[in-house]
Structure formats: C-alpha cells, structure tokens
C-alpha positions as CSV (number, residue, x, y, z in Angstrom):
1,X,11.4,-4.1,-8.4
2,X,11.6,-5.1,-4.8
3,X,11.8,-2.2,-2.4
4,X,13.2,-2.1,1.1
5,X,14.0,0.5,3.6
6,X,17.7,0.4,2.8
7,X,17.1,1.2,-0.9
8,X,15.0,4.4,-0.9
9,X,16.7,6.6,-3.4
10,X,15.4,9.5,-5.4
11,X,15.4,7.3,-8.5
12,X,13.0,4.8,-6.9
13,X,9.5,5.3,-8.3
14,X,7.7,3.8,-5.3
15,X,8.9,2.8,-1.8
16,X,7.8,2.3,1.8
17,X,9.3,5.0,3.9
18,X,7.8,4.0,7.3
19,X,5.5,1.3,8.8
20,X,3.9,2.1,12.1
21,X,0.9,1.1,14.2
22,X,-1.4,3.6,12.4
23,X,-0.5,3.0,8.8
24,X,2.2,3.2,6.0
25,X,4.2,6.1,4.6
26,X,4.8,5.8,0.9
27,X,6.8,7.7,-1.5
28,X,5.3,7.5,-5.0
29,X,6.9,9.3,-7.9
30,X,8.5,11.8,-5.6
31,X,5.5,12.5,-3.5
32,X,5.0,11.2,0.1
33,X,1.6,9.8,1.4
34,X,0.6,8.5,4.7
35,X,-2.1,5.7,4.3
36,X,-4.0,4.8,7.4
37,X,-5.0,1.2,8.1
38,X,-8.6,2.6,8.1
39,X,-8.2,3.1,4.4
40,X,-6.2,-0.1,3.7
41,X,-7.2,-2.6,6.5
42,X,-5.9,-5.6,4.6
43,X,-2.3,-4.3,5.2
44,X,-2.5,-4.1,9.0
45,X,-1.7,-7.7,9.6
46,X,0.4,-8.3,6.5
47,X,4.0,-9.4,6.9
48,X,6.5,-6.6,6.7
49,X,8.4,-8.3,3.9
50,X,5.2,-8.3,1.8
51,X,4.4,-4.6,2.5
52,X,7.9,-3.6,1.5
53,X,7.5,-5.5,-1.8
54,X,5.7,-2.7,-3.6
55,X,6.1,-1.7,-7.2
56,X,4.6,0.5,-10.0
57,X,1.7,-1.0,-11.9
58,X,1.8,1.1,-15.0
59,X,2.0,4.8,-14.6
60,X,-1.3,5.3,-12.6
61,X,-1.1,2.6,-9.9
62,X,1.1,0.8,-7.4
63,X,0.8,-2.9,-6.4
64,X,1.8,-5.2,-3.7
65,X,2.1,-8.5,-5.7
66,X,2.6,-10.7,-2.5
67,X,-0.7,-9.4,-1.2
68,X,-2.7,-9.1,-4.3
69,X,-3.4,-5.4,-3.6
70,X,-3.5,-2.5,-6.0
71,X,-4.0,1.2,-5.4
72,X,-4.5,3.9,-7.9
73,X,-2.1,6.8,-7.3
74,X,-5.1,9.2,-7.7
75,X,-6.7,7.5,-4.6
76,X,-3.6,8.6,-2.7
77,X,-3.7,12.2,-4.0
78,X,-7.5,12.5,-3.4
79,X,-8.7,9.9,-0.9
80,X,-12.0,11.8,-0.5
81,X,-12.9,10.7,-4.1
82,X,-12.4,7.0,-3.1
83,X,-14.5,6.0,-0.1
84,X,-13.8,2.5,1.2
85,X,-16.4,0.3,-0.2
86,X,-14.9,-3.1,0.2
87,X,-16.2,-5.0,3.1
88,X,-15.0,-8.3,4.4
89,X,-17.2,-11.3,3.8
90,X,-18.2,-13.2,6.9
91,X,-16.9,-16.4,5.3
92,X,-13.4,-14.9,5.3
93,X,-13.3,-15.6,9.1
94,X,-14.4,-19.3,8.9
95,X,-11.7,-21.9,9.5
96,X,-12.2,-24.3,6.7
C-alpha cells in the first residue's frame, strides 16, 4: 500500500502525516506518533517519496520497503524501551 499525503483516510492503517526538519509524524492504527531523526537518523536524508512509501508489516510493525527500514509499533508506543543501538560503520562513508 503506497501512502501519500493526499490519501490519509481513517481506513489507512499507516500513513505519514508530516515531514519536517526535526522528524516524521506518523499515524499508525489510529494513533499518531512523532519520531525524531535522533531516533531514526537514516530517514533524515531519505527522499520524500521513499519516506511516504510506508506500509504495515504484519500487525506489529511498519516498514519502508524503499529504504529497507522496519520499526516495531511497540517502539513507537514505548521508545524508552528501545534505545538506539545501531551505529554507522566508518566504511559507510567511504567512496568506493
């Protein structure tokens, strides 16, 4: 299911409500969550089209297939239980 800002209806399970310089506002299963780029740094420089392409991944997670990013819904509900542990590898910055 491709989601865009013009198609945010109450029947949509997941959608992007807003993108700004601080993060992304999501609507997931009728609940709204603001997710800061501090929590999802890989989204900060992602193309808007890819960020808008969000979908449910089962009944416990959402995914951005274009970005190969998945988030558990519980991590949105209780971010304190999910500290950011992923760190970028220095090789990610090498121009090969």
